[in-house]
C-alpha positions, 0 to 999 in steps of 0.5 A: 500500500503506497503512502500518500504524500498528505502534505501535498494533497489538498485536504478536501480529498481526505475529509468533507469538513463536517465540523465546518458547517458553512461553505461557499464555492466561488467560480472565477475567470482570469483577467490578467494571467501575470497578476493571477499567478502572483495571486495563486502564489499567495493562495497556495500558502493558504490551501489546507493540506490533507495532513491537517484537520482544521477546526476553523476554516479550510481553503481549496482551489481547482482549475478548468483546462482553460484556466490552467492554459491561461496561467501558462501551462504548456500544451504538452502538459495540458494534452496529458489531461483526459479529453473530458476535462479538455472538452468540458461538461457542456459539449453536445456529446456530453449533454446526451451522456449526462442527460443535460437536455431540454430544461437541463441544457447548458444553454440555460445554465447560470454558469459554465454554459455557452452563454456565460463567461468561461469558468477558469477555476473555483475557490472552495471555502469552508468555515465554522459558521456563517459570520466566519464565512463572511469574513473569510470570503470577503478577504479572498474576494479582496485578494482576487480583485487585486489579483487579476481574477474576477468572480463569476458565480458565488455558490452559497450553501445552507446548513440543513443538517445531515439531510439533503433538501428532499429530506432524506439522510445523506452522506452515508455511503462513502468509499473508504480510503485507508491511506487517509487514516480511515477503516472500513470493510473490504466492499467499501475500501477503495484504492487511493489511486481511484481518487488521487493521481500518482497511486495505484488504482483498483486495477493496480495501475497508475491513472494517466497523468499530465506530465511536464518536460524536465526542462520546463521545471528547472526549479524542480518544484514538481516530483519526478514521474514515478513511471520512470520517464525523465518528465516531472509529474504535474498530476501527482497528488491531484484529483478531478472535481465535478461540480454541478448546481442542481436545483431541487423541486422539493415541493413538487416532489412531495406533492407528487408523492401525495397525489400518487398515494391518495386513497380511493376517496381522494384522501392523503395517506402520509405513511404511504407517501413516505413509503413511496418516497423511500422506495424511490430513494432506496432509504427511509428519510432517517437513513435506514436502507430498505434492503434491511428494513423494507417496512419501516424506518429504524433509528438503529440503521440510520447510518447502516452501510454494511449490506448488499443487494444480491444476497439480501434483496436480489428481486428488489422486494425490499429496495426496488432495483431502480431506486436511486441509491441502488443505481448509484451504488449497486454494491454486489448486484453487478453482472456477470456474477452477482453476489461474488467478490468479482461483482464487488470489485467491479463496483469499487471501480466506479465509486466517487467521493462526494463533497456536495453541500445543500443550498436554500432553507429546509422545507418540511413535508407539511410546508411542501404540501401547503406551498402549492406550486412552491414557496418561491425559494430556490433550494438544491444541491451544489453537487461535488465529487472527486474522482481519478477518472471522470469517464469511468467514475462520474460519467459512467454512474450518470450514463450507464446506471442513472440514465440507463432505461435498461439498468439491471433488467429494467425497461424504459425507466431511469433514476426516479430522482435524478434521471433524465426523462421525456415530456410524459414523465418517468416510470418507476417499478416496485416489485411485489407479489403477486403483482408489481406496482408501476408509478407513471408520469413522474415529473423531473424534480431536479434541474441543472443550473450550472456545471464544470469539470476541474482539476484539483492540483497538488500543492506543489503543482499549484506553486508550479502554476504560480511560477510560470511566465 
């Protein structure tokens, strides 16, 4: 097991900063490359390394391919990035793959789309509370203003506890990277190279990394290429960041569930409403997995993650096969040998580290039902994940599992929570005996409002970027 260079890895890879309840993500453009490099040189000293466990604040920065080119990173090096990063999230091909069509199309995005200023980077700020965040953000905005960098979109977040905006407990199932000092069972323990470049991944290989010719790093700021070439490794200790602003129609979600579960007299059935929502998600609002507790929420299972689908619920009678969490993390249910170690190993190759934060105030179920068409307040999730391979991890999950109408033997239905569906809505099948139940006409509850792919450099790589001319 390779030892991680924690002092050179940005800390967001090691932890989600649960103690730092305030977060703000500021996308930016580079106006003056020379001044921006000086700004970055100072910022690199403030970036929180993975070796630290901050209790008051944390600072991180990541760049798009265009942003790194704008700072002066050579074409030889940028060509070493995967085409997903070089092309960006908003290409025609990627729109189809990710389901970013119709209301989700990049043409209507608030940032990151073709009709907005190109994003060069994102500053990720974390603080213990909102007053502290205001002070932290103000200081960085002042430095950006004098550093040749302009904010594009400021993505504020809100602390709504341990649940996502729809009201279901979040953050339960995360892959474990033992090199970050965490322990977990084998099915959930994933090689560090799946998230941090320069280390063996689940295939036992090093993921391709952008390299710098030795003559372009005469100050030896970067580590040598561990594969044995004479080049220096710009990618080592870095990662890729997927950031997407997802607006969630919380009122619409609970109103749909209410309408779909009314009794024959047209009366609401609160228990059935929650039950249907849990089946669409795959966990109860409190967090208990349906595969272990299909009939009721259980507090003792609120953080439970040690279960499989094939061995415990192969037919989906507990947790429907098409449920959101079952699609996003199929565990031991993957072909060609469901229930086997090879199935679990395959699943580990498609895991992501989630680091998103909610925005907008909490809306309770009762208020959602009273709100009619909504309360006029936008809420949602600034979805963020970290991966070592954008295509094999994030895009695979989105395209092959979430948006696949034939996932695991299903037919013509996508993820009921985030899947891209046509004008007639989506379909969701609930297996049962003697007759299955099919919910039809499910509207979209999530709308993409912005997004981009970034590279999160190691701290030495940040200093190298700042040294370019």
